[in-house]
PDB file of N, CA, C and O in Angstrom:
ATOM      1  N   MET A   1     -27.770  12.773 -13.348  1.00  0.00           N
ATOM      2  CA  MET A   1     -27.116  12.680 -12.040  1.00  0.00           C
ATOM      3  C   MET A   1     -26.988  13.713 -11.410  1.00  0.00           C
ATOM      4  O   MET A   1     -26.773  14.699 -12.114  1.00  0.00           O
ATOM      5  N   SER A   2     -27.045  13.908 -10.148  1.00  0.00           N
ATOM      6  CA  SER A   2     -26.649  15.231  -9.516  1.00  0.00           C
ATOM      7  C   SER A   2     -24.975  15.162  -9.145  1.00  0.00           C
ATOM      8  O   SER A   2     -24.201  14.234  -9.383  1.00  0.00           O
ATOM      9  N   ILE A   3     -24.760  16.156  -8.640  1.00  0.00           N
ATOM     10  CA  ILE A   3     -23.069  16.461  -8.526  1.00  0.00           C
ATOM     11  C   ILE A   3     -22.985  15.760  -7.241  1.00  0.00           C
ATOM     12  O   ILE A   3     -22.043  14.967  -7.254  1.00  0.00           O
ATOM     13  N   VAL A   4     -23.604  15.769  -6.186  1.00  0.00           N
ATOM     14  CA  VAL A   4     -23.621  15.126  -4.854  1.00  0.00           C
ATOM     15  C   VAL A   4     -23.598  13.517  -5.019  1.00  0.00           C
ATOM     16  O   VAL A   4     -22.827  12.840  -4.338  1.00  0.00           O
ATOM     17  N   ARG A   5     -24.497  12.932  -5.970  1.00  0.00           N
ATOM     18  CA  ARG A   5     -24.440  11.635  -6.228  1.00  0.00           C
ATOM     19  C   ARG A   5     -23.246  11.059  -7.146  1.00  0.00           C
ATOM     20  O   ARG A   5     -22.947   9.883  -7.355  1.00  0.00           O
ATOM     21  N   VAL A   6     -22.624  12.305  -7.656  1.00  0.00           N
ATOM     22  CA  VAL A   6     -21.356  11.923  -8.504  1.00  0.00           C
ATOM     23  C   VAL A   6     -20.108  11.921  -7.588  1.00  0.00           C
ATOM     24  O   VAL A   6     -19.256  11.034  -7.630  1.00  0.00           O
ATOM     25  N   PHE A   7     -20.076  12.818  -6.888  1.00  0.00           N
ATOM     26  CA  PHE A   7     -19.404  13.172  -5.765  1.00  0.00           C
ATOM     27  C   PHE A   7     -18.650  12.115  -4.657  1.00  0.00           C
ATOM     28  O   PHE A   7     -17.516  11.899  -4.229  1.00  0.00           O
ATOM     29  N   THR A   8     -20.532  11.418  -4.417  1.00  0.00           N
ATOM     30  CA  THR A   8     -20.446  10.570  -3.275  1.00  0.00           C
ATOM     31  C   THR A   8     -19.866   8.952  -4.134  1.00  0.00           C
ATOM     32  O   THR A   8     -19.187   8.055  -3.635  1.00  0.00           O
ATOM     33  N   ALA A   9     -20.328   9.026  -5.286  1.00  0.00           N
ATOM     34  CA  ALA A   9     -19.872   7.834  -5.787  1.00  0.00           C
ATOM     35  C   ALA A   9     -18.295   7.615  -6.114  1.00  0.00           C
ATOM     36  O   ALA A   9     -17.853   6.504  -6.405  1.00  0.00           O
ATOM     37  N   SER A  10     -17.685   8.499  -6.056  1.00  0.00           N
ATOM     38  CA  SER A  10     -16.348   8.771  -6.517  1.00  0.00           C
ATOM     39  C   SER A  10     -15.480   8.713  -5.344  1.00  0.00           C
ATOM     40  O   SER A  10     -14.316   8.328  -5.230  1.00  0.00           O
ATOM     41  N   SER A  11     -16.389   9.228  -4.419  1.00  0.00           N
ATOM     42  CA  SER A  11     -15.118   9.091  -2.761  1.00  0.00           C
ATOM     43  C   SER A  11     -15.295   7.559  -2.512  1.00  0.00           C
ATOM     44  O   SER A  11     -14.253   7.011  -2.153  1.00  0.00           O
ATOM     45  N   PHE A  12     -16.613   6.586  -2.648  1.00  0.00           N
ATOM     46  CA  PHE A  12     -16.433   5.640  -2.034  1.00  0.00           C
ATOM     47  C   PHE A  12     -15.621   4.698  -3.122  1.00  0.00           C
ATOM     48  O   PHE A  12     -15.129   3.716  -2.565  1.00  0.00           O
ATOM     49  N   ALA A  13     -15.340   4.771  -4.675  1.00  0.00           N
ATOM     50  CA  ALA A  13     -14.386   4.380  -5.321  1.00  0.00           C
ATOM     51  C   ALA A  13     -13.040   4.448  -4.849  1.00  0.00           C
ATOM     52  O   ALA A  13     -12.137   3.612  -4.810  1.00  0.00           O
ATOM     53  N   SER A  14     -13.130   5.736  -4.474  1.00  0.00           N
ATOM     54  CA  SER A  14     -11.569   6.318  -3.938  1.00  0.00           C
ATOM     55  C   SER A  14     -11.179   5.389  -2.427  1.00  0.00           C
ATOM     56  O   SER A  14     -10.086   4.954  -2.063  1.00  0.00           O
ATOM     57  N   ILE A  15     -12.242   5.317  -1.900  1.00  0.00           N
ATOM     58  CA  ILE A  15     -11.771   4.615  -0.796  1.00  0.00           C
ATOM     59  C   ILE A  15     -11.651   3.205  -0.648  1.00  0.00           C
ATOM     60  O   ILE A  15     -11.109   2.681   0.325  1.00  0.00           O
ATOM     61  N   ALA A  16     -12.272   2.438  -1.835  1.00  0.00           N
ATOM     62  CA  ALA A  16     -11.926   0.913  -2.362  1.00  0.00           C
ATOM     63  C   ALA A  16     -10.798   1.122  -2.831  1.00  0.00           C
ATOM     64  O   ALA A  16     -10.068   0.228  -2.403  1.00  0.00           O
ATOM     65  N   ASN A  17     -10.018   2.078  -3.732  1.00  0.00           N
ATOM     66  CA  ASN A  17      -8.797   1.775  -4.457  1.00  0.00           C
ATOM     67  C   ASN A  17      -7.994   1.929  -3.903  1.00  0.00           C
ATOM     68  O   ASN A  17      -7.043   1.214  -4.218  1.00  0.00           O
ATOM     69  N   ALA A  18      -7.776   2.825  -2.829  1.00  0.00           N
ATOM     70  CA  ALA A  18      -6.800   3.133  -1.640  1.00  0.00           C
ATOM     71  C   ALA A  18      -6.892   1.966  -0.462  1.00  0.00           C
ATOM     72  O   ALA A  18      -5.958   1.878   0.335  1.00  0.00           O
ATOM     73  N   THR A  19      -8.121   1.004  -0.356  1.00  0.00           N
ATOM     74  CA  THR A  19      -8.051  -0.034   0.347  1.00  0.00           C
ATOM     75  C   THR A  19      -7.266  -0.981  -0.110  1.00  0.00           C
ATOM     76  O   THR A  19      -6.435  -1.602   0.552  1.00  0.00           O
ATOM     77  N   ARG A  20      -7.593  -1.152  -1.628  1.00  0.00           N
ATOM     78  CA  ARG A  20      -6.406  -2.435  -2.361  1.00  0.00           C
ATOM     79  C   ARG A  20      -5.343  -1.877  -2.309  1.00  0.00           C
ATOM     80  O   ARG A  20      -4.633  -2.487  -1.509  1.00  0.00           O
ATOM     81  N   LEU A  21      -4.837  -1.038  -2.732  1.00  0.00           N
ATOM     82  CA  LEU A  21      -3.781  -0.051  -2.747  1.00  0.00           C
ATOM     83  C   LEU A  21      -2.442  -0.442  -1.378  1.00  0.00           C
ATOM     84  O   LEU A  21      -1.319  -0.945  -1.411  1.00  0.00           O
ATOM     85  N   VAL A  22      -3.424   0.170  -0.177  1.00  0.00           N
ATOM     86  CA  VAL A  22      -2.618  -0.971   1.005  1.00  0.00           C
ATOM     87  C   VAL A  22      -2.658  -2.209   0.954  1.00  0.00           C
ATOM     88  O   VAL A  22      -1.608  -2.799   1.210  1.00  0.00           O
ATOM     89  N   ASN A  23      -3.489  -2.755   0.718  1.00  0.00           N
ATOM     90  CA  ASN A  23      -3.220  -3.994   1.057  1.00  0.00           C
ATOM     91  C   ASN A  23      -2.440  -4.815  -0.117  1.00  0.00           C
ATOM     92  O   ASN A  23      -1.940  -5.918   0.102  1.00  0.00           O
ATOM     93  N   ASP A  24      -2.401  -4.336  -1.052  1.00  0.00           N
ATOM     94  CA  ASP A  24      -1.086  -4.709  -2.684  1.00  0.00           C
ATOM     95  C   ASP A  24       0.215  -4.279  -1.947  1.00  0.00           C
ATOM     96  O   ASP A  24       1.152  -5.077  -1.941  1.00  0.00           O
ATOM     97  N   LEU A  25       0.322  -3.264  -1.421  1.00  0.00           N
ATOM     98  CA  LEU A  25       1.709  -2.705  -0.788  1.00  0.00           C
ATOM     99  C   LEU A  25       1.977  -3.579   0.479  1.00  0.00           C
ATOM    100  O   LEU A  25       3.107  -3.595   0.966  1.00  0.00           O
ATOM    101  N   GLY A  26       1.294  -4.064   0.839  1.00  0.00           N
ATOM    102  CA  GLY A  26       1.185  -5.161   2.278  1.00  0.00           C
ATOM    103  C   GLY A  26       2.042  -6.528   1.731  1.00  0.00           C
ATOM    104  O   GLY A  26       3.016  -7.202   2.066  1.00  0.00           O
ATOM    105  N   GLU A  27       1.339  -6.490   1.003  1.00  0.00           N
ATOM    106  CA  GLU A  27       1.714  -7.831   0.325  1.00  0.00           C
ATOM    107  C   GLU A  27       3.166  -8.246  -0.487  1.00  0.00           C
ATOM    108  O   GLU A  27       3.764  -9.322  -0.470  1.00  0.00           O
ATOM    109  N   VAL A  28       3.546  -6.794  -1.303  1.00  0.00           N
ATOM    110  CA  VAL A  28       4.750  -6.826  -1.796  1.00  0.00           C
ATOM    111  C   VAL A  28       5.882  -6.721  -0.885  1.00  0.00           C
ATOM    112  O   VAL A  28       6.977  -7.236  -1.111  1.00  0.00           O
ATOM    113  N   ARG A  29       5.536  -5.919   0.336  1.00  0.00           N
ATOM    114  CA  ARG A  29       6.437  -5.427   1.428  1.00  0.00           C
ATOM    115  C   ARG A  29       7.011  -6.890   2.115  1.00  0.00           C
ATOM    116  O   ARG A  29       8.192  -7.153   2.344  1.00  0.00           O
ATOM    117  N   THR A  30       5.608  -7.917   2.421  1.00  0.00           N
ATOM    118  CA  THR A  30       5.954  -9.315   2.853  1.00  0.00           C
ATOM    119  C   THR A  30       6.641 -10.265   1.899  1.00  0.00           C
ATOM    120  O   THR A  30       6.888 -11.380   2.361  1.00  0.00           O
ATOM    121  N   MET A  31       7.085  -9.955   0.316  1.00  0.00           N
ATOM    122  CA  MET A  31       7.412 -10.956  -0.330  1.00  0.00           C
ATOM    123  C   MET A  31       9.112 -10.355  -0.026  1.00  0.00           C
ATOM    124  O   MET A  31      10.063 -10.993   0.425  1.00  0.00           O
ATOM    125  N   TRP A  32       9.045  -8.801  -0.494  1.00  0.00           N
ATOM    126  CA  TRP A  32      10.612  -8.404  -0.297  1.00  0.00           C
ATOM    127  C   TRP A  32      10.805  -8.532   0.916  1.00  0.00           C
ATOM    128  O   TRP A  32      11.944  -8.087   1.063  1.00  0.00           O
ATOM    129  N   LYS A  33      10.365  -8.913   2.082  1.00  0.00           N
ATOM    130  CA  LYS A  33      11.153  -8.864   3.554  1.00  0.00           C
ATOM    131  C   LYS A  33      11.481 -10.213   3.571  1.00  0.00           C
ATOM    132  O   LYS A  33      12.351 -10.551   4.373  1.00  0.00           O
ATOM    133  N   ALA A  34      10.807 -11.335   2.626  1.00  0.00           N
ATOM    134  CA  ALA A  34      11.329 -12.898   2.521  1.00  0.00           C
ATOM    135  C   ALA A  34      12.297 -13.007   1.806  1.00  0.00           C
ATOM    136  O   ALA A  34      13.118 -13.873   2.111  1.00  0.00           O
ATOM    137  N   ALA A  35      12.530 -12.183   0.632  1.00  0.00           N
ATOM    138  CA  ALA A  35      13.437 -12.341  -0.207  1.00  0.00           C
ATOM    139  C   ALA A  35      14.872 -11.724   0.148  1.00  0.00           C
ATOM    140  O   ALA A  35      15.913 -12.152  -0.350  1.00  0.00           O
ATOM    141  N   LEU A  36      14.812 -10.739   1.007  1.00  0.00           N
ATOM    142  CA  LEU A  36      15.880  -9.932   1.680  1.00  0.00           C
ATOM    143  C   LEU A  36      16.832 -10.745   2.571  1.00  0.00           C
ATOM    144  O   LEU A  36      16.498 -11.334   3.599  1.00  0.00           O
ATOM    145  N   ASN A  37      17.749 -10.709   2.173  1.00  0.00           N
ATOM    146  CA  ASN A  37      18.605 -11.823   2.806  1.00  0.00           C
ATOM    147  C   ASN A  37      20.034 -10.838   3.943  1.00  0.00           C
ATOM    148  O   ASN A  37      21.200 -11.161   4.170  1.00  0.00           O
ATOM    149  N   ALA A  38      19.082  -9.404   4.486  1.00  0.00           N
ATOM    150  CA  ALA A  38      20.081  -9.158   5.194  1.00  0.00           C
ATOM    151  C   ALA A  38      20.188  -9.170   6.586  1.00  0.00           C
ATOM    152  O   ALA A  38      19.185  -9.638   7.126  1.00  0.00           O
ATOM    153  N   ARG A  39      21.150  -8.777   7.410  1.00  0.00           N
ATOM    154  CA  ARG A  39      20.545  -8.987   9.027  1.00  0.00           C
ATOM    155  C   ARG A  39      19.359  -8.135   9.487  1.00  0.00           C
ATOM    156  O   ARG A  39      18.820  -7.146   8.989  1.00  0.00           O
ATOM    157  N   ARG A  40      19.139  -8.811  10.549  1.00  0.00           N
ATOM    158  CA  ARG A  40      17.869  -7.947  11.487  1.00  0.00           C
ATOM    159  C   ARG A  40      18.379  -6.596  11.667  1.00  0.00           C
ATOM    160  O   ARG A  40      19.513  -6.373  12.090  1.00  0.00           O
ATOM    161  N   GLY A  41      17.588  -5.746  11.362  1.00  0.00           N
ATOM    162  CA  GLY A  41      18.056  -4.522  11.903  1.00  0.00           C
ATOM    163  C   GLY A  41      19.132  -3.866  10.916  1.00  0.00           C
ATOM    164  O   GLY A  41      19.642  -2.851  11.392  1.00  0.00           O
ATOM    165  N   SER A  42      19.541  -4.192   9.772  1.00  0.00           N
ATOM    166  CA  SER A  42      20.471  -3.883   8.785  1.00  0.00           C
ATOM    167  C   SER A  42      20.115  -2.369   8.139  1.00  0.00           C
ATOM    168  O   SER A  42      19.117  -1.819   8.604  1.00  0.00           O
ATOM    169  N   THR A  43      20.693  -1.833   7.343  1.00  0.00           N
ATOM    170  CA  THR A  43      19.936  -0.353   6.692  1.00  0.00           C
ATOM    171  C   THR A  43      18.969  -0.946   5.686  1.00  0.00           C
ATOM    172  O   THR A  43      17.849  -0.478   5.482  1.00  0.00           O
ATOM    173  N   ALA A  44      19.515  -2.102   5.013  1.00  0.00           N
ATOM    174  CA  ALA A  44      18.738  -2.574   3.872  1.00  0.00           C
ATOM    175  C   ALA A  44      17.216  -3.084   4.297  1.00  0.00           C
ATOM    176  O   ALA A  44      16.321  -3.015   3.455  1.00  0.00           O
ATOM    177  N   ARG A  45      16.963  -3.567   5.551  1.00  0.00           N
ATOM    178  CA  ARG A  45      15.697  -3.567   5.978  1.00  0.00           C
ATOM    179  C   ARG A  45      14.791  -2.474   6.181  1.00  0.00           C
ATOM    180  O   ARG A  45      13.619  -2.396   5.813  1.00  0.00           O
ATOM    181  N   ARG A  46      15.798  -1.256   7.105  1.00  0.00           N
ATOM    182  CA  ARG A  46      15.591  -0.327   7.381  1.00  0.00           C
ATOM    183  C   ARG A  46      14.551   0.754   6.049  1.00  0.00           C
ATOM    184  O   ARG A  46      13.469   1.325   5.909  1.00  0.00           O
ATOM    185  N   ALA A  47      15.919   0.443   5.300  1.00  0.00           N
ATOM    186  CA  ALA A  47      15.172   1.223   3.540  1.00  0.00           C
ATOM    187  C   ALA A  47      14.062   0.301   3.162  1.00  0.00           C
ATOM    188  O   ALA A  47      13.162   0.861   2.535  1.00  0.00           O
ATOM    189  N   LEU A  48      13.925  -0.777   3.351  1.00  0.00           N
ATOM    190  CA  LEU A  48      12.507  -1.802   2.873  1.00  0.00           C
ATOM    191  C   LEU A  48      11.144  -1.020   3.492  1.00  0.00           C
ATOM    192  O   LEU A  48      10.125  -1.042   2.802  1.00  0.00           O
ATOM    193  N   ASP A  49      11.130  -0.366   4.725  1.00  0.00           N
ATOM    194  CA  ASP A  49       9.995   0.515   4.880  1.00  0.00           C
ATOM    195  C   ASP A  49      10.034   1.664   4.251  1.00  0.00           C
ATOM    196  O   ASP A  49       8.998   2.016   3.688  1.00  0.00           O
ATOM    197  N   VAL A  50      11.070   2.426   4.191  1.00  0.00           N
ATOM    198  CA  VAL A  50      11.139   3.780   3.732  1.00  0.00           C
ATOM    199  C   VAL A  50      10.521   3.329   2.339  1.00  0.00           C
ATOM    200  O   VAL A  50       9.419   3.867   2.235  1.00  0.00           O
ATOM    201  N   LEU A  51      10.800   2.579   1.274  1.00  0.00           N
ATOM    202  CA  LEU A  51      10.925   2.257   0.027  1.00  0.00           C
ATOM    203  C   LEU A  51       9.672   2.117  -0.225  1.00  0.00           C
ATOM    204  O   LEU A  51       9.290   2.849  -1.137  1.00  0.00           O
ATOM    205  N   ILE A  52       8.689   1.291   0.350  1.00  0.00           N
ATOM    206  CA  ILE A  52       7.385   0.756   0.308  1.00  0.00           C
ATOM    207  C   ILE A  52       6.731   1.465   1.801  1.00  0.00           C
ATOM    208  O   ILE A  52       5.570   1.231   2.138  1.00  0.00           O
TER     209      ILE A  52
END
């Protein structure tokens, strides 16, 4: 197997993994946002965006 094919395959695998990670983090943020009992605009809500 040539280095170009290995590099190409690993690049596509990385893209797939990154896409899954972004989707998973979006789901986690949605769950945390629903569970958070802070006022809208509070520091806790702003921190949620920083933490994720």
